[in-house]
Wavefront OBJ file of the C-alpha trace (Angstrom):
o trace
v 26.927 12.005 -17.934
v 24.256 9.665 -16.626
v 24.873 5.954 -16.627
v 21.845 3.707 -16.409
v 22.538 0.646 -14.331
v 20.953 -2.625 -15.285
v 20.150 -4.565 -12.153
v 19.353 -8.248 -12.082
v 16.463 -9.042 -9.811
v 16.772 -12.106 -7.651
v 13.817 -14.424 -7.304
v 12.858 -16.090 -4.041
v 14.161 -19.302 -5.585
v 17.545 -17.635 -6.379
v 17.677 -16.278 -2.836
v 17.049 -19.691 -1.268
v 19.600 -21.284 -3.587
v 22.212 -18.715 -2.490
v 21.722 -19.925 1.088
v 21.807 -23.596 0.056
v 25.166 -23.263 -1.717
v 26.705 -21.031 0.970
v 26.820 -17.691 -0.847
v 24.689 -16.352 1.985
v 24.793 -17.771 5.498
v 21.443 -19.014 6.774
v 21.908 -16.723 9.763
v 22.735 -13.672 7.654
v 20.320 -10.830 8.366
v 19.026 -9.932 4.911
v 15.604 -9.829 3.327
v 14.525 -9.982 -0.306
v 12.292 -7.117 -1.408
v 11.328 -6.718 -5.043
v 14.304 -8.729 -6.231
v 16.912 -6.844 -4.179
v 18.659 -7.967 -1.003
v 18.532 -5.527 1.902
v 20.588 -5.783 5.052
v 18.401 -5.779 8.129
v 19.150 -3.436 10.998
v 20.479 -4.821 14.255
v 17.834 -5.113 16.943
v 18.363 -2.514 19.618
v 16.938 -2.993 23.100
v 13.981 -0.630 22.514
v 13.080 -2.610 19.403
v 13.296 -5.966 21.158
v 11.280 -4.728 24.138
v 8.544 -3.396 21.836
v 8.329 -6.730 20.010
v 7.983 -8.450 23.399
v 5.176 -6.065 24.432
v 3.346 -6.586 21.149
v 3.725 -10.353 21.501
v 2.273 -10.233 25.003
v -0.701 -8.077 24.007
v -1.572 -10.025 20.877
v -0.986 -13.485 22.374
v -3.531 -12.757 25.088
v -6.165 -11.516 22.635
v -5.665 -13.808 19.646
v -4.919 -17.163 21.270
v -6.458 -19.900 19.127
v -7.565 -17.387 16.472
v -4.324 -16.480 14.696
v -0.710 -17.541 14.530
v 1.880 -14.966 15.556
v 5.202 -15.200 13.728
v 8.153 -13.114 14.871
v 10.881 -11.975 12.479
v 10.136 -14.839 10.107
v 9.759 -14.604 6.333
v 6.523 -14.046 4.464
v 6.410 -14.655 0.707
v 4.677 -11.777 -1.022
v 5.604 -12.728 -4.592
v 8.253 -14.562 -6.581
v 10.585 -11.594 -5.889
v 9.752 -10.516 -2.325
v 10.305 -12.419 0.903
v 10.651 -9.833 3.685
v 10.916 -10.652 7.381
v 8.482 -8.378 9.222
v 8.844 -8.075 12.971
v 5.396 -9.603 13.504
v 3.160 -11.402 11.036
v -0.333 -12.214 12.215
v -1.299 -15.154 10.031
v -4.045 -17.698 9.627
v -3.570 -20.794 11.735
v -1.932 -23.472 9.605
v -2.037 -27.170 10.594
v 1.673 -27.502 9.723
v 2.660 -24.143 11.257
v 3.917 -23.158 7.786
v 6.512 -25.915 7.716
v 6.002 -26.390 3.963
v 5.901 -22.711 2.928
v 6.034 -19.185 4.298
v 2.713 -17.352 4.682
v 1.480 -15.607 1.556
v -0.716 -12.472 1.397
v -3.978 -14.447 1.460
v -2.812 -16.159 4.668
v -1.809 -12.954 6.451
v -4.221 -10.916 8.566
v -1.776 -8.041 9.052
v 1.907 -7.184 9.462
v 3.702 -5.074 12.063
v 7.138 -3.492 11.893
v 8.822 -1.884 14.908
v 10.880 1.163 13.963
v 13.542 2.515 16.260
v 15.974 3.388 13.472
v 14.170 1.987 10.414
v 11.105 4.221 10.017
v 12.158 5.534 6.625
v 12.693 2.031 5.189
v 9.523 0.695 6.806
v 7.522 3.552 5.243
v 9.227 4.309 1.932
v 10.174 0.785 0.899
v 7.697 -1.531 2.600
v 4.430 0.450 2.390
v 4.314 0.250 -1.433
v 5.425 -3.401 -1.484
v 2.931 -4.520 1.161
v 0.107 -2.551 -0.474
v 0.880 -3.871 -3.955
v 0.998 -7.404 -2.521
v -2.499 -7.053 -1.092
v -1.586 -7.058 2.604
v -4.861 -5.764 4.041
v -3.353 -3.979 7.005
v 0.136 -2.851 7.974
v 1.234 -1.183 11.218
v 4.498 0.563 12.020
v 5.224 1.196 15.685
v 7.586 4.163 15.927
v 9.207 3.770 19.340
v 11.076 7.091 19.045
v 7.987 9.224 18.378
v 5.730 6.972 20.479
v 3.105 6.514 17.785
v 1.570 3.852 15.579
v 1.094 4.268 11.840
v -1.812 2.231 10.484
v -2.136 1.530 6.755
v -5.323 0.038 5.294
v -7.031 -0.427 1.941
v -4.146 -1.665 -0.191
v -3.597 -0.287 -3.669
v -0.907 -0.600 -6.327
v 1.425 2.027 -4.836
v 0.669 1.615 -1.131
v -2.524 2.198 0.823
v -5.549 4.474 0.497
v -5.870 4.957 4.241
v -3.125 6.051 6.639
v -3.652 6.950 10.300
v -1.195 8.123 12.905
v -2.224 7.086 16.400
v -0.687 8.157 19.672
v -0.258 6.320 22.945
v -3.656 7.343 24.330
v -5.431 6.031 21.197
v -6.978 2.605 20.739
v -7.167 0.447 17.631
v -8.703 -2.836 16.579
v -7.374 -4.745 13.580
v -9.804 -5.044 10.673
v -10.109 -8.813 10.924
v -10.523 -8.857 14.716
v -12.739 -5.877 15.603
v -13.151 -7.191 19.161
v -9.364 -7.065 19.708
v -9.054 -3.538 21.069
v -5.500 -2.444 21.789
v -4.236 0.746 23.362
v -1.133 1.986 21.559
v 0.561 2.562 24.929
v 0.510 -1.210 25.542
v 3.232 -1.490 22.884
v 5.404 1.273 24.378
v 7.590 1.712 27.431
v 5.627 3.373 30.205
v 6.043 7.148 30.151
v 6.741 7.036 33.900
v 9.837 4.893 33.223
v 11.460 7.501 31.008
l 1 2 3 4 5 6 7 8 9 10 11 12 13 14 15 16 17 18 19 20 21 22 23 24 25 26 27 28 29 30 31 32 33 34 35 36 37 38 39 40 41 42 43 44 45 46 47 48 49 50 51 52 53 54 55 56 57 58 59 60 61 62 63 64 65 66 67 68 69 70 71 72 73 74 75 76 77 78 79 80 81 82 83 84 85 86 87 88 89 90 91 92 93 94 95 96 97 98 99 100 101 102 103 104 105 106 107 108 109 110 111 112 113 114 115 116 117 118 119 120 121 122 123 124 125 126 127 128 129 130 131 132 133 134 135 136 137 138 139 140 141 142 143 144 145 146 147 148 149 150 151 152 153 154 155 156 157 158 159 160 161 162 163 164 165 166 167 168 169 170 171 172 173 174 175 176 177 178 179 180 181 182 183 184 185 186 187 188 189 190 191
């Protein structure tokens, strides 16, 4: 016997209200994706170190050209407010004090996967593509590679590349910002 479950989708407004009234703690590590709350994985040391390396590399290259936001929400729709590891957004005079960046204000998003690759690919690729995020990267610290998704479409992206540590990439919106994948990874000599 199959039982169909009816799920109630939460809106971003519902989600924020849950925090306001104390149903969810403001510090609780959850994100809203397509109306459902997902628990976020704990940050392991490899994850945190990779975020630091990415921050260093991008801060040097994009200073004054983009705003880097780390593990902060982006509002993709009325039902999705994920917290990507890094959002590279348009510079905003209020630093997004009055709203979270929306797809038209986002250059690209980056997730760091040490234990979350499946979620970052299977759940977030379709959502980010459908939302019109022009470019999405997943740094897989275990396999030492970078997945690059471009050309958003309704169920994900038309273009997917897998780059390795010796490869270089430039984001679509900053073609002069050339990055070697190995800059985001622990040095192979330290392993």
